[in-house]
C-alpha positions as CSV (number, residue, x, y, z in Angstrom):
1,M,6.5,141.9,41.9
2,L,4.2,144.8,42.2
3,N,4.9,147.6,44.7
4,L,1.7,147.8,46.7
5,D,0.8,149.5,49.9
6,S,-0.6,147.3,52.7
7,E,-4.3,148.0,51.8
8,N,-3.8,147.0,48.2
9,A,-1.6,144.1,49.2
10,S,-4.4,142.8,51.5
11,F,-7.0,143.2,48.8
12,E,-4.8,141.3,46.3
13,L,-4.2,138.5,48.8
14,C,-8.0,138.2,49.4
15,K,-8.6,138.0,45.7
16,R,-6.0,135.2,45.3
17,I,-7.5,133.3,48.3
18,L,-11.0,133.5,46.8
19,R,-9.7,132.3,43.4
20,D,-8.3,129.1,45.0
21,E,-10.1,128.8,48.3
22,D,-10.0,125.0,48.5
23,S,-6.2,124.9,48.0
24,I,-5.7,127.7,50.6
25,T,-8.0,126.0,53.1
26,K,-6.0,122.8,52.7
27,I,-2.7,124.6,53.3
28,V,-4.1,126.5,56.3
29,D,-5.5,123.3,57.8
30,E,-2.2,121.5,57.4
31,W,-0.2,124.4,58.8
32,F,-2.6,124.7,61.8
33,S,-2.4,121.0,62.6
34,W,1.4,121.2,62.6
35,W,1.3,124.3,64.7
36,V,-0.8,122.6,67.3
37,V,1.7,119.7,67.4
38,K,4.6,122.1,67.9
39,W,2.6,124.1,70.5
40,R,2.1,121.0,72.6
41,Q,5.8,120.2,72.3
42,R,7.3,123.6,72.8
43,V,5.0,125.4,75.2
44,K,4.6,124.5,78.9
45,L,1.8,126.0,80.9
46,V,2.7,126.6,84.6
47,F,-0.2,127.0,87.0
48,S,1.5,126.9,90.4
49,E,4.4,128.5,92.1
50,S,6.0,125.1,92.7
51,E,6.2,124.5,89.0
52,Q,7.8,127.8,88.2
53,V,11.3,127.8,86.7
54,N,14.0,129.9,88.4
55,S,14.2,133.1,86.3
56,D,17.1,134.7,88.1
57,D,19.6,133.3,85.5
58,N,17.4,134.6,82.6
59,T,17.1,138.0,84.2
60,S,20.9,138.5,84.5
61,L,21.3,137.1,80.9
62,M,18.8,139.6,79.6
63,A,20.4,142.5,81.4
64,N,23.9,141.5,80.1
65,V,22.7,141.2,76.5
66,D,20.5,144.3,76.6
67,S,23.6,146.5,77.0
68,I,25.2,144.7,74.0
69,L,22.1,145.1,71.8
70,K,22.1,148.8,72.4
71,N,25.5,149.0,70.7
72,I,24.5,147.0,67.6
73,P,22.7,148.7,64.8
74,K,18.9,148.0,65.0
75,K,18.8,147.0,61.3
76,L,21.4,144.3,61.8
77,I,19.6,142.9,64.9
78,E,16.3,142.8,63.0
79,K,18.0,141.1,60.0
80,L,19.5,138.5,62.3
81,R,16.1,137.9,63.9
82,R,14.5,137.5,60.5
83,E,17.2,135.1,59.4
84,I,16.7,133.0,62.6
85,V,12.9,132.9,62.1
86,I,13.3,131.8,58.5
87,E,15.7,129.0,59.5
88,L,13.4,128.0,62.4
89,I,10.6,127.6,59.9
90,R,12.8,125.6,57.6
91,Q,13.5,123.3,60.6
92,N,9.7,122.9,61.1
93,E,9.5,125.1,64.1
94,V,6.3,127.1,63.7
95,C,5.3,128.0,67.2
96,S,6.3,131.1,69.2
97,L,8.8,132.1,66.6
98,D,9.4,135.6,68.0
99,V,10.1,134.3,71.5
100,V,12.3,131.5,70.3
101,S,14.2,133.7,67.9
102,D,14.8,136.3,70.6
103,F,16.0,133.5,73.0
104,I,18.4,132.1,70.3
105,L,19.8,135.6,69.6
106,R,20.2,136.5,73.2
107,T,21.8,133.3,74.4
108,T,24.2,133.2,71.4
109,L,25.2,136.8,72.1
110,N,25.6,136.0,75.8
111,D,27.9,133.1,74.9
112,L,29.9,135.4,72.7
113,V,30.2,138.1,75.5
114,N,31.5,135.4,77.8
115,E,34.0,134.3,75.2
116,Y,35.1,137.7,73.7
117,G,34.0,140.3,76.2
118,K,31.7,143.3,75.4
119,D,34.2,145.1,73.3
120,G,35.3,141.9,71.5
121,I,31.7,141.0,70.4
122,I,31.2,144.4,68.8
123,K,34.4,144.0,66.9
124,L,33.4,140.5,65.9
125,I,30.0,141.7,64.6
126,I,31.8,144.3,62.5
127,T,34.5,142.1,61.2
128,D,33.1,138.5,61.1
129,I,29.3,138.4,61.0
130,T,29.5,135.0,59.3
131,S,30.9,133.4,62.5
132,I,28.0,134.8,64.4
133,R,25.5,133.4,61.9
134,L,27.1,130.0,62.2
135,R,26.7,130.1,65.9
136,L,23.1,131.1,65.5
137,L,22.6,128.2,63.1
138,R,24.2,125.8,65.6
139,R,21.8,127.0,68.3
140,I,18.8,126.6,65.9
141,M,19.9,123.0,65.3
142,E,20.1,122.4,69.1
143,V,16.5,123.7,69.4
144,K,15.4,121.5,66.5
145,D,16.9,118.4,68.1
146,S,15.4,119.1,71.5
147,N,12.0,117.9,72.6
148,Q,11.9,120.2,75.6
149,P,9.5,123.1,76.0
150,L,11.0,126.3,74.8
151,V,8.3,128.7,76.1
152,I,6.9,128.6,79.6
153,L,3.7,130.5,80.1
154,R,2.8,131.3,83.7
155,V,-0.9,131.2,84.2
156,K,-2.3,132.9,87.2
157,I,-5.9,131.9,87.9
158,N,-7.6,133.9,90.6
159,S,-11.0,132.3,91.2
160,S,-12.2,135.2,93.4
161,Q,-11.8,137.7,90.5
162,P,-14.8,137.9,88.1
163,Y,-14.1,137.2,84.4
164,Q,-13.8,140.5,82.5
165,G,-13.2,139.2,79.0
166,A,-11.2,140.8,76.2
167,Q,-11.8,144.5,75.6
């Protein structure tokens, strides 16, 4: 494979797309159709306060895991997130991958903290990363087998405020 900078890589990609535009269009159409199916399955829009999910548990989970994440090398965290995204795609999850992968990583780490403690999880990461990967895979399979929304978007509509559009 050629070693290209991003501008040259973009140009090369455009050339390849133009060479086989029909095939690329078909692939993109199929992917987008599947993405819409997964969006409808995985994303819930919340418009009122009564529909909102209690986020207190999530807030404490995030604070607990944030302190752990600070002690793990960033390259390792990014590698695990990438591995999660790749496996999610293999399992036909194509919607909100960053959010879902972050959720999987954080909940798995939280489970490990509850089981091994903060010091124990750091030791586990250093000595047995494979067991962590297996837990991540189990969590991915739970996501795959679930039909529940994984992402909740809170939509605040203020009808008295004029529309200002994207800037």
